[in-house]
N, C-alpha and C positions, 0 to 999 in steps of 0.2 A: 503494499500499500504505500509505503514511503517512497519507493522508487516511482510508482505511477504519480504521486504527488510531485516529485521532483521533476519528472518529464513534462508534466502538464504546467508546471510554473516556468519552466525553461521555454515551451511553447508560447506561454503568453507573453513573457519578456522578449523573446526573439521577434514576435509578432507586432511590436510596437515601434513605430517609427520615431525615435527620439529626437531626429534632427528637425522634425517638423513643428515649428513653434505655434502654428495657427490651431493646432487641436491638442488638448491635454491627453496624455495616455491613460486610458481607462484600465489600470493594472488592479486597483483596489477590490473591485467586486470579484473578478476571477480568483484572486489570490485568497481573500476571506472565504469565498465559497469552497475552495479546494482544501484549505487549512484543516478542517475536521478530518478529513480522510487522512491526512499526515498524523494527526494527533492519535487517532484509533490505531494506525499501525504502529507507532511507537509505544503507545499503552499496551497493545497486546505483545509486542516484543519485550517489553519490561516485566509484564506479568509471566511470560514464559520463562525468561531468564530466572526470575525470582523463584519460580516453581521447580526449575532444573538445578539451581545453586541457592538453596535457601540459607546456607550458612555463610556464604562469600558475600561480603558487603559490596565489593567492587570488582567487576569484571570488565574485560574490553567491550563486550556489548553494551553494558550500563553506561560506560564513558561515551560511546558512540550514540547513545539515546540521549545522554545529557548534551552532547556536543549539537546534534541536530535538533532538539528541542529549544537549546539556546539561540540558534541560528534562525529558526522559525518564529520565536518569540521576538527577535530583532527585527524581522521581516514584517510582523504584525505592527510593531510600533512604528516603523518606516511608513506602512501603509496608512496609519491614522491621519498625517497631515495631508495626504492626497486625497482622503475621503472629506477631510474638513474644508478644502479648497472650494470657495464659491464658483469658482471657473470650472469645477469638474463636470458641470453638466454638458448638455449638447450645445457646441457653439453656434450652430445654425439656429436653434431654437432661441438663444439669447439675442442673436442679430434680428430675427424676426420679430420678437417682443419689443426691441428698441425702434424698429421701423414702425410698428403699430402705435408706439408712444408718439413719435414724431408725426405720424399721419393724424392722430388726434388733436395734437397741437395746432397743426396746420388747418384742420376742419374748424376748430373753435376760431382762429384767427380769420377765417372765411366767413364764419357766420357773424363775426363782429364788424365786417365790412358792409356798410349799407348798401354802397353801390354794387357790389357782387350779388348781395341778397336781391337787390331789385332786378339785376340782369337775369337771375333764375327765374324770378317771377315771370319776366318777359318771355323767356324760353317755355315755360309752362304754358303760358297763353298761347303761344304760337304753336306748340305741340298739340294743342286742343284739350289739354287737361283741366282748362277753366272755361268758365263760360264766356261766350264771345264779348259780351258787354261788362266783363269783370273789371272793377276798378282798380287803380293803382294801390289802394289799401289791400284789397283781395289778393292781388297777385304777391305783395310783399308777405302776407300772412300765410298764402300757400307756400311760398318759397321757405319762410321760417319754419314751417311746420315740417317740410320736406327735409331741411338741413338738420333740424334738431332731431328727427327721428334717426337719420343716418349716423349723427354724432352719438346718439343713445346706443345704437347698434355697435358701432365702434368701440365705445367704452364698455360694453356689456362682453364683447369678444375678448378685448384686452384684459377684463378682470377674470375672465375664465382661463386664458392662457396663463397669467400670472398665478393663479390657484394651482394650475396643473405644474408649474415651476416649483411653487412652494412645496406641493406635495411630494414631487420628486426628490428636492433637497432634504426634506424630512426622511424619506425613505433612504437616502443615501447615508444620512447622519446615523439613523438607527440601524440599518442593515450593514453599513460599512464601518463607521466609526466605532459604535457600540460593540459590534461583533469582533472586531480587530481587537479592541481593548480586552475583551473577555478572553479571546483566543490567546492573546499575549500573556496574560495572567496565568492561563491553563498551561501553556508550554513552559512557563518559568517553574510552575509547581512540578510538572513532570520532570524537568531537568534536575530540579533539587531532589525529588523522590528517587530519581534513578541513581544517585550517588550517595545519598544519606542511608 
């Protein structure tokens, strides 16, 4: 099991383009997901060695288990800052969110410009969406209503995307950071148990 873990970890680390600065490497999730496999393998090996050699306190296998456990504990500690990083999420999603915020600001600026609102009212009248004898006030009210509805939709979509991003951040925090911390403690305890 430990060999499988090491092979999987090597595959994850080799598959990351470390020279690409535009995207953050997603190594925390796979490493934390694979770590219990290594913990179980080391625990089974330790229990087997203790059953085979109940009177000997230190054997080469126990030192190997201690060393591997310490190495994996360090790996889990190194994974914690990666999972805490706010930029660890999808960069494309963060860019889309920023574009949505800018579009909402521009829409509100458009709504505040009376000349533009009046022009939209004229376009609505020309498109036949208003009565032929609609007054200037009716055109402006129709344009304001249309623009306000669009702004409300944009705002609702933006809040939905922000909510999804917040949930993903919380999932990363719980699934990545907390799991890595618990696994780091477990590997330290396993390392100490192996040699004490």
